[in-house]
C-alpha positions in Angstrom: -134.5 186.0 19.0 -138.1 186.2 17.9 -138.8 183.0 19.7 -138.0 184.5 23.1 -140.8 185.8 25.3 -140.8 189.6 25.4 -140.1 189.9 29.2 -137.2 187.4 28.9 -135.7 189.3 26.0 -136.1 192.7 27.6 -134.6 191.6 31.0 -131.8 189.8 29.2 -130.8 192.9 27.2 -131.0 195.1 30.3 -128.8 192.6 32.3 -126.3 192.3 29.5 -126.0 196.1 29.2 -125.7 196.5 33.0 -123.1 193.9 33.3 -121.0 195.4 30.5 -121.2 198.9 32.0 -120.3 197.5 35.5 -117.2 195.7 34.1 -116.1 198.8 32.3 -116.1 200.8 35.5 -113.1 198.8 36.8 -110.6 200.9 34.8 -112.1 204.2 36.1 -111.9 203.1 39.7 -108.3 201.9 39.3 -107.3 205.2 37.7 -108.9 207.1 40.6 -107.1 204.9 43.2 -103.7 205.6 41.5 -104.2 209.3 42.3 -103.6 208.4 46.0 -100.2 206.9 45.3 -101.0 203.3 45.6 -99.2 200.7 43.5 -100.6 197.9 41.3 -99.6 195.0 43.7 -101.5 196.6 46.6 -104.5 197.7 44.6 -105.0 194.3 43.0 -104.6 192.6 46.4 -107.3 194.8 47.9 -109.7 194.2 45.1 -109.2 190.4 45.3 -109.3 190.3 49.1 -112.7 192.0 49.1 -114.0 189.8 46.2 -112.8 186.5 47.6 -115.8 185.8 49.9 -118.2 186.5 47.0 -116.3 184.2 44.7 -116.2 181.4 47.2 -120.0 181.8 47.7 -120.5 181.7 44.0 -118.5 178.5 43.6 -120.3 176.8 46.5 -123.8 177.9 45.2 -123.0 176.7 41.6 -121.7 173.3 42.9 -124.6 172.4 45.2 -125.6 168.8 44.7 -122.9 168.2 42.1 -119.9 165.8 42.2 -116.8 167.2 43.9 -113.9 168.4 41.7 -111.4 165.7 40.8 -107.6 166.2 40.9 -107.6 166.9 37.2 -110.3 169.5 37.7 -108.4 171.2 40.4 -105.2 171.3 38.2 -107.3 172.9 35.4 -108.9 175.4 37.8 -105.5 176.4 39.2 -104.0 176.9 35.8 -106.9 178.8 34.4 -107.2 180.9 37.5 -103.5 181.9 37.3 -103.7 182.7 33.6 -107.2 184.1 33.2 -107.7 186.1 36.3 -104.5 186.6 38.3 -101.9 187.3 35.5 -104.5 189.0 33.3 -105.6 191.3 36.1 -102.1 192.1 37.3 -100.9 193.1 33.8 -104.0 195.1 33.3 -103.5 197.0 36.6 -99.9 197.7 35.7 -100.8 199.0 32.2 -103.5 201.3 33.6 -100.8 203.3 35.3 -99.5 204.5 31.9 -102.5 204.7 29.5 -106.0 206.1 29.6 -109.0 204.1 30.6 -110.4 204.4 27.1 -107.4 202.9 25.4 -107.2 200.1 28.0 -110.8 199.1 27.3 -110.3 199.2 23.5 -107.3 196.9 23.8 -109.1 194.5 26.1 -112.0 194.5 23.7 -109.8 192.8 21.0 -110.3 189.6 23.0 -112.5 187.8 20.4 -109.9 188.4 17.7 -107.1 187.0 20.0 -109.2 183.9 20.6 -109.5 183.5 16.8 -105.7 183.8 16.4 -105.0 181.4 19.2 -107.4 178.9 17.7 -105.6 179.2 14.4 -102.1 178.9 16.0 -102.8 176.1 18.5 -105.6 174.1 16.8 -105.2 175.1 13.1 -108.7 176.5 13.0 -109.3 178.4 9.8 -109.8 182.2 9.9 -112.2 183.2 7.2 -111.5 186.2 4.9 -114.4 188.1 6.6 -112.9 187.5 10.0 -109.5 188.6 8.8 -110.9 191.9 7.4 -112.8 192.5 10.6 -109.7 191.9 12.7 -107.7 194.4 10.6 -110.5 197.0 11.1 -110.4 196.4 14.9 -106.6 196.7 15.2 -106.5 199.8 13.0 -108.9 201.4 15.5 -106.6 200.6 18.4 -103.5 201.8 16.6 -105.3 205.0 15.8 -106.1 205.8 19.4 -102.7 204.4 20.5 -100.8 206.7 18.0 -102.7 209.7 19.3 -102.0 208.8 23.0 -98.3 208.1 22.2 -97.9 211.6 20.9 -99.3 212.9 24.2 -97.8 210.5 26.7 -94.6 209.4 25.1 -92.9 206.0 25.7 -95.0 205.4 28.8 -98.0 204.9 26.6 -96.2 202.2 24.6 -95.3 200.3 27.8 -98.9 200.6 29.1 -100.4 199.4 25.8 -98.0 196.4 25.7 -98.9 195.4 29.3 -102.7 195.6 28.6 -102.3 193.8 25.4 -100.5 191.0 27.2 -103.3 191.0 29.7 -105.8 190.5 26.8 -103.6 187.6 25.5 -103.6 186.0 28.9 -107.3 186.1 29.2 -107.7 184.8 25.6 -105.6 181.8 26.6 -108.0 181.2 29.5 -111.0 181.4 27.1 -109.3 179.1 24.6 -108.5 176.3 27.1 -111.5 176.6 29.4 -114.0 175.0 27.1 -113.7 171.4 28.4 -113.9 172.5 32.1 -116.9 174.7 31.4 -118.7 171.6 30.0 -117.8 169.6 33.1 -118.2 172.2 35.9 -120.5 174.8 34.4 -119.5 178.4 33.7 -120.5 179.9 37.0 -118.8 177.2 39.1 -115.6 177.4 37.1 -115.6 181.2 37.3 -116.1 181.0 41.0 -113.3 178.6 41.7 -110.9 180.1 39.1 -111.3 183.6 40.5 -110.9 182.3 44.1 -107.6 180.8 43.0 -106.6 184.1 41.5 -107.4 185.9 44.7 -105.1 183.5 46.6 -102.3 184.2 44.1 -102.8 188.0 44.5 -102.7 187.7 48.3 -99.5 185.6 48.2 -97.9 188.1 45.8 -98.6 191.0 48.2 -97.3 189.0 51.1 -94.0 188.3 49.3 -93.5 191.7 47.7 -95.0 194.2 50.1 -94.9 194.8 53.9 -98.2 193.9 55.5 -98.9 197.4 56.9 -102.5 198.2 56.4 -102.1 201.7 58.0 -100.2 202.8 55.0 -103.2 202.4 52.7 -105.2 205.6 52.3 -108.8 205.2 53.3 -110.2 206.3 49.9 -108.3 203.4 48.3 -110.0 200.9 50.6 -113.4 202.2 49.7 -112.6 202.3 46.0 -111.3 198.7 46.2 -114.4 197.6 47.9 -116.5 199.2 45.2 -114.3 197.6 42.5 -114.6 194.2 44.1 -118.4 194.3 44.4 -119.7 196.5 41.6 -117.1 195.9 38.9 -115.9 192.3 39.7 -118.3 189.9 41.4 -121.7 191.4 40.6 -121.1 191.7 36.8 -120.1 188.0 36.6 -123.5 187.1 38.0 -125.4 189.7 35.9 -123.8 188.5 32.7 -124.5 184.9 33.5 -128.2 185.8 34.0 -128.2 187.6 30.7 -126.7 184.6 28.9 -129.4 182.4 30.4 -132.1 184.6 28.9 -130.7 185.7 25.5 -127.7 183.5 24.8 -124.0 184.2 24.6 -123.9 185.7 21.1 -126.4 188.5 21.8 -125.0 189.1 25.3 -121.6 189.5 23.7 -122.9 192.0 21.1 -124.7 194.0 23.8 -121.4 194.1 25.6 -120.1 196.4 22.9 -121.5 199.3 24.9 -118.6 198.6 27.4 -115.9 200.6 25.6 -118.4 203.5 25.0 -119.3 203.6 28.7 -115.6 203.6 29.6 -115.0 206.4 27.2 -117.9 208.5 28.6 -116.9 207.8 32.3 -113.3 208.6 31.5 -114.2 212.0 30.1 -116.8 212.7 32.8 -115.0 211.4 35.9 -111.3 211.4 35.0 -111.2 214.3 32.6 -109.7 212.3 29.8 -109.6 213.8 26.3 -112.5 213.3 24.0 -111.7 214.0 20.3 -112.1 212.8 16.8 -109.2 210.3 17.1 -110.8 208.5 20.0 -114.3 208.5 18.4 -112.9 207.1 15.1 -110.8 204.5 16.8 -113.6 203.3 19.0 -116.0 203.1 16.0 -113.4 200.9 14.2 -112.8 198.6 17.1 -116.5 198.1 17.8 -117.3 197.6 14.1 -114.5 195.1 13.6 -115.4 193.1 16.8 -119.1 193.1 15.8 -118.2 191.6 12.4 -115.9 189.0 14.0 -118.5 187.8 16.5 -121.5 188.0 14.1 -122.2 184.5 12.6 -121.7 184.3 8.9 -124.9 184.7 6.9 -126.9 186.1 9.8 -129.5 188.6 8.9 -130.7 191.3 11.2 
């Protein structure tokens, strides 16, 4: 990174940190909304309804002056949007009803390890011994926090953890198969269209499963959903893309490790979630393992 101009490096680091913190606030807002008796289907629909115009604008902006999407592109966008944003988000929202925001963020942060496993399973890509050890460290951290939460919450914690883990798997599948479309469309254009597709799926799900009675939605839930859509969904996508342009994906990913810590702090401060040695130790293990997984072999600090 020594070749980067100082202003570009500084702004990139700040943008990466801000994007990570903004993303991590999603779990806090969802937990606050659940206190008003809303269900996951309604909550996800509201988030995506408010975010849809911003995602459409993002897709249009990124596609200016470029060739229109082909039929194959649209099929890829629909598949990735369903798997990477609709299904992943729905499972995540369901899981958050049963586990703490801190544990949810730690499970989702296993994503780089899941991408490695999928690469090995689907494409026979080799997992190095260093990566294997790093993955073991990360998963031991999650199990440590999960075991503590299981003793407090009972079977509900197990259900919530499984749902969030499946959410992480769904998003890892999106990352694994999105490479070719990213090259063709660009990351921002793909994200804009894929998230727009996910919004449509969420609206259709609500229309099929829930009565369209807006008066039943408490007003605080509407404001929380608007905040979630803007500050924790659409805006972080743009911020992180700007960070990647300045400092690259590797350093942006490593700066993103403050996400679980910010979720932990906000969970304690805003939600009153527990803060103890089990959570601290588990968080340290997860972050240490993921850092080791994502750090290129032979790299010196």
